Short mmCIF file of the C-alpha atoms (twelve columns), coordinates in Angstrom:
data_MODEL
# 
_entry.id   MODEL 
# 
loop_
_atom_site.group_PDB 
_atom_site.id 
_atom_site.type_symbol 
_atom_site.label_atom_id 
_atom_site.label_alt_id 
_atom_site.label_comp_id 
_atom_site.label_asym_id 
_atom_site.label_seq_id 
_atom_site.Cartn_x 
_atom_site.Cartn_y 
_atom_site.Cartn_z 
_atom_site.pdbx_PDB_model_num 
ATOM 1   C CA . MET A 1   17.851  4.160   0.318   1 
ATOM 2   C CA . ASN A 2   18.266  2.317   -2.857  1 
ATOM 3   C CA . GLU A 3   14.647  1.000   -3.270  1 
ATOM 4   C CA . ARG A 4   12.472  0.280   -6.354  1 
ATOM 5   C CA . ALA A 5   9.203   -1.242  -7.113  1 
ATOM 6   C CA . SER A 6   9.633   -4.250  -9.605  1 
ATOM 7   C CA . GLY A 7   6.060   -4.479  -10.890 1 
ATOM 8   C CA . THR A 8   4.177   -7.528  -10.292 1 
ATOM 9   C CA . GLY A 9   6.027   -9.754  -7.774  1 
ATOM 10  C CA . GLY A 10  8.035   -7.790  -5.530  1 
ATOM 11  C CA . THR A 11  10.049  -4.849  -4.539  1 
ATOM 12  C CA . GLU A 12  13.861  -4.413  -4.152  1 
ATOM 13  C CA . ALA A 13  16.042  -2.816  -1.631  1 
ATOM 14  C CA . GLY A 14  19.812  -3.022  -0.778  1 
ATOM 15  C CA . GLY A 15  20.298  -5.819  -3.323  1 
ATOM 16  C CA . LYS A 16  17.463  -8.121  -1.815  1 
ATOM 17  C CA . ARG A 17  14.207  -8.801  -3.326  1 
ATOM 18  C CA . LEU A 18  10.909  -9.044  -1.653  1 
ATOM 19  C CA . ILE A 19  8.492   -11.255 -3.620  1 
ATOM 20  C CA . VAL A 20  4.772   -11.188 -2.856  1 
ATOM 21  C CA . VAL A 21  2.972   -14.610 -3.025  1 
ATOM 22  C CA . GLY A 22  -0.538  -15.836 -3.727  1 
ATOM 23  C CA . ASP A 23  -3.326  -13.328 -3.913  1 
ATOM 24  C CA . ARG A 24  -1.619  -10.862 -1.631  1 
ATOM 25  C CA . VAL A 25  -0.782  -7.148  -2.285  1 
ATOM 26  C CA . LEU A 26  2.302   -5.063  -0.984  1 
ATOM 27  C CA . ILE A 27  1.214   -1.670  0.127   1 
ATOM 28  C CA . GLU A 28  3.181   1.291   1.294   1 
ATOM 29  C CA . PRO A 29  0.607   2.647   4.020   1 
ATOM 30  C CA . GLU A 30  -0.550  6.159   3.878   1 
ATOM 31  C CA . ALA A 31  -0.528  8.173   7.200   1 
ATOM 32  C CA . GLY A 32  -3.800  7.947   8.889   1 
ATOM 33  C CA . GLU A 33  -5.420  11.145  8.015   1 
ATOM 34  C CA . GLY A 34  -9.101  12.085  7.118   1 
ATOM 35  C CA . ARG A 35  -8.263  12.799  3.609   1 
ATOM 36  C CA . SER A 36  -6.198  10.530  1.252   1 
ATOM 37  C CA . LYS A 37  -3.633  11.745  -1.248  1 
ATOM 38  C CA . VAL A 38  -5.859  11.065  -4.089  1 
ATOM 39  C CA . GLY A 39  -8.554  13.216  -2.738  1 
ATOM 40  C CA . LEU A 40  -10.933 10.588  -1.170  1 
ATOM 41  C CA . TYR A 41  -12.423 11.351  2.397   1 
ATOM 42  C CA . LEU A 42  -12.452 8.643   4.921   1 
ATOM 43  C CA . PRO A 43  -15.248 9.050   7.382   1 
ATOM 44  C CA . ALA A 44  -13.916 10.217  10.817  1 
ATOM 45  C CA . SER A 45  -15.301 6.935   12.434  1 
ATOM 46  C CA . ALA A 46  -13.385 4.742   10.192  1 
ATOM 47  C CA . VAL A 47  -10.034 6.765   10.745  1 
ATOM 48  C CA . ASP A 48  -10.504 6.866   14.462  1 
ATOM 49  C CA . LYS A 49  -11.207 3.175   15.027  1 
ATOM 50  C CA . GLN A 50  -8.448  2.315   12.295  1 
ATOM 51  C CA . SER A 51  -11.094 0.041   10.541  1 
ATOM 52  C CA . VAL A 52  -9.831  0.975   7.046   1 
ATOM 53  C CA . GLN A 53  -6.648  2.492   5.769   1 
ATOM 54  C CA . GLY A 54  -5.211  3.491   2.573   1 
ATOM 55  C CA . GLY A 55  -2.059  3.151   0.729   1 
ATOM 56  C CA . ARG A 56  0.050   2.787   -2.459  1 
ATOM 57  C CA . VAL A 57  0.068   -0.775  -4.213  1 
ATOM 58  C CA . LEU A 58  3.827   -1.543  -4.646  1 
ATOM 59  C CA . ALA A 59  3.774   -4.977  -5.901  1 
ATOM 60  C CA . THR A 60  1.238   -7.811  -6.479  1 
ATOM 61  C CA . GLY A 61  1.419   -11.646 -6.207  1 
ATOM 62  C CA . PRO A 62  0.420   -13.738 -9.132  1 
ATOM 63  C CA . GLY A 63  -2.945  -14.385 -7.891  1 
ATOM 64  C CA . THR A 64  -5.089  -17.424 -6.745  1 
ATOM 65  C CA . PRO A 65  -3.760  -20.712 -8.054  1 
ATOM 66  C CA . ILE A 66  -6.316  -22.587 -10.265 1 
ATOM 67  C CA . GLY A 67  -6.304  -25.886 -11.989 1 
ATOM 68  C CA . ALA A 68  -8.253  -26.842 -15.053 1 
ATOM 69  C CA . PRO A 69  -11.110 -29.305 -14.395 1 
ATOM 70  C CA . THR A 70  -9.806  -31.700 -17.137 1 
ATOM 71  C CA . GLU A 71  -6.441  -32.051 -15.080 1 
ATOM 72  C CA . LEU A 72  -8.290  -33.946 -12.282 1 
ATOM 73  C CA . SER A 73  -7.672  -37.607 -12.136 1 
ATOM 74  C CA . ASP A 74  -8.336  -40.713 -9.943  1 
ATOM 75  C CA . GLU A 75  -4.927  -39.958 -8.274  1 
ATOM 76  C CA . PRO A 76  -5.018  -36.259 -7.493  1 
ATOM 77  C CA . TRP A 77  -2.123  -36.455 -5.134  1 
ATOM 78  C CA . LYS A 78  0.174   -37.158 -8.018  1 
ATOM 79  C CA . ILE A 79  2.000   -33.975 -9.376  1 
ATOM 80  C CA . ASP A 80  2.610   -33.615 -12.983 1 
ATOM 81  C CA . GLY A 81  4.802   -31.320 -14.586 1 
ATOM 82  C CA . GLY A 82  2.124   -29.030 -15.661 1 
ATOM 83  C CA . GLU A 83  2.300   -25.110 -16.000 1 
ATOM 84  C CA . ALA A 84  0.999   -23.342 -13.062 1 
ATOM 85  C CA . ARG A 85  -2.078  -20.995 -13.713 1 
ATOM 86  C CA . TYR A 86  -3.421  -18.245 -11.520 1 
ATOM 87  C CA . LEU A 87  -6.401  -16.023 -11.439 1 
ATOM 88  C CA . PRO A 88  -4.744  -12.665 -11.342 1 
ATOM 89  C CA . VAL A 89  -5.429  -10.042 -8.596  1 
ATOM 90  C CA . GLN A 90  -7.292  -6.731  -9.534  1 
ATOM 91  C CA . ALA A 91  -4.836  -4.326  -8.127  1 
ATOM 92  C CA . ARG A 92  -1.720  -3.223  -10.064 1 
ATOM 93  C CA . THR A 93  1.488   -1.554  -9.154  1 
ATOM 94  C CA . GLY A 94  0.677   2.291   -8.494  1 
ATOM 95  C CA . ASP A 95  -2.911  1.929   -7.577  1 
ATOM 96  C CA . PHE A 96  -4.301  3.466   -4.311  1 
ATOM 97  C CA . ALA A 97  -6.037  0.901   -2.331  1 
ATOM 98  C CA . ILE A 98  -8.384  1.402   0.525   1 
ATOM 99  C CA . PHE A 99  -8.481  -1.924  2.590   1 
ATOM 100 C CA . PHE A 100 -9.519  -3.321  6.106   1 
ATOM 101 C CA . ARG A 101 -6.566  -2.521  8.359   1 
ATOM 102 C CA . LYS A 102 -7.053  -5.809  10.417  1 
ATOM 103 C CA . ALA A 103 -6.468  -7.902  7.568   1 
ATOM 104 C CA . GLY A 104 -3.080  -6.310  6.822   1 
ATOM 105 C CA . VAL A 105 0.085   -7.849  8.193   1 
ATOM 106 C CA . GLU A 106 2.981   -5.229  9.073   1 
ATOM 107 C CA . ILE A 107 6.389   -6.175  7.807   1 
ATOM 108 C CA . SER A 108 9.702   -4.335  7.784   1 
ATOM 109 C CA . PHE A 109 12.072  -4.766  4.892   1 
ATOM 110 C CA . GLU A 110 15.476  -3.073  4.865   1 
ATOM 111 C CA . GLY A 111 14.236  -0.470  7.301   1 
ATOM 112 C CA . THR A 112 10.781  0.381   5.480   1 
ATOM 113 C CA . ASP A 113 7.508   -0.589  6.694   1 
ATOM 114 C CA . TYR A 114 4.930   -2.229  4.457   1 
ATOM 115 C CA . LEU A 115 1.585   -3.946  4.862   1 
ATOM 116 C CA . VAL A 116 0.684   -7.201  3.055   1 
ATOM 117 C CA . VAL A 117 -2.920  -7.316  2.329   1 
ATOM 118 C CA . PRO A 118 -5.035  -10.176 0.821   1 
ATOM 119 C CA . GLN A 119 -6.945  -9.189  -2.204  1 
ATOM 120 C CA . ALA A 120 -10.215 -9.976  -0.426  1 
ATOM 121 C CA . ALA A 121 -9.506  -7.299  2.283   1 
ATOM 122 C CA . ILE A 122 -9.247  -4.516  -0.486  1 
ATOM 123 C CA . LEU A 123 -12.400 -2.408  -0.643  1 
ATOM 124 C CA . VAL A 124 -11.711 0.169   -3.259  1 
ATOM 125 C CA . LEU A 125 -8.832  0.725   -6.027  1 
ATOM 126 C CA . VAL A 126 -8.266  4.065   -7.294  1 
ATOM 127 C CA . ARG A 127 -6.415  4.013   -10.766 1 
ATOM 128 C CA . GLU A 128 -5.497  6.763   -13.053 1 
ATOM 129 C CA . ALA A 129 -7.630  6.930   -16.117 1 
ATOM 130 C CA . GLU A 130 -4.971  6.429   -18.782 1 
ATOM 131 C CA . ARG A 131 -3.724  3.386   -16.844 1 
ATOM 132 C CA . GLU A 132 -7.113  1.912   -16.690 1 
ATOM 133 C CA . LEU A 133 -7.041  1.778   -20.775 1 
ATOM 134 C CA . GLU A 134 -3.655  -0.118  -20.725 1 
ATOM 135 C CA . GLY A 135 -5.481  -3.082  -19.283 1 
ATOM 136 C CA . PHE A 136 -7.636  -3.801  -22.261 1 
# 
């Protein structure tokens, strides 16, 4: 299958692009085993009840939209042509995320199953050390 992650924003497959919006994260779920691929052990109670799950982050949305306090006016319903600003999500493409399973929404795109998870449902991110330094 011709599929590739396109960094922040979405993933492409078969000439179509899946775009992640808001503070959501697109995750390729890992099979429910006691030990994750990155070496973290999930407690048996968590795996049995499927309360938490792990997976690789494929794409992230732009984040939570925010407005500057100075932009508030007496007529807030009027839309001006200002540039949208976002509070970015912490997850990055390639991170391994452990998240609350019930918060994720299962989707299928071009024959591949994914989970869309809100940032608030992510408990832990595992990131390679050299990738951590790139963010600064």
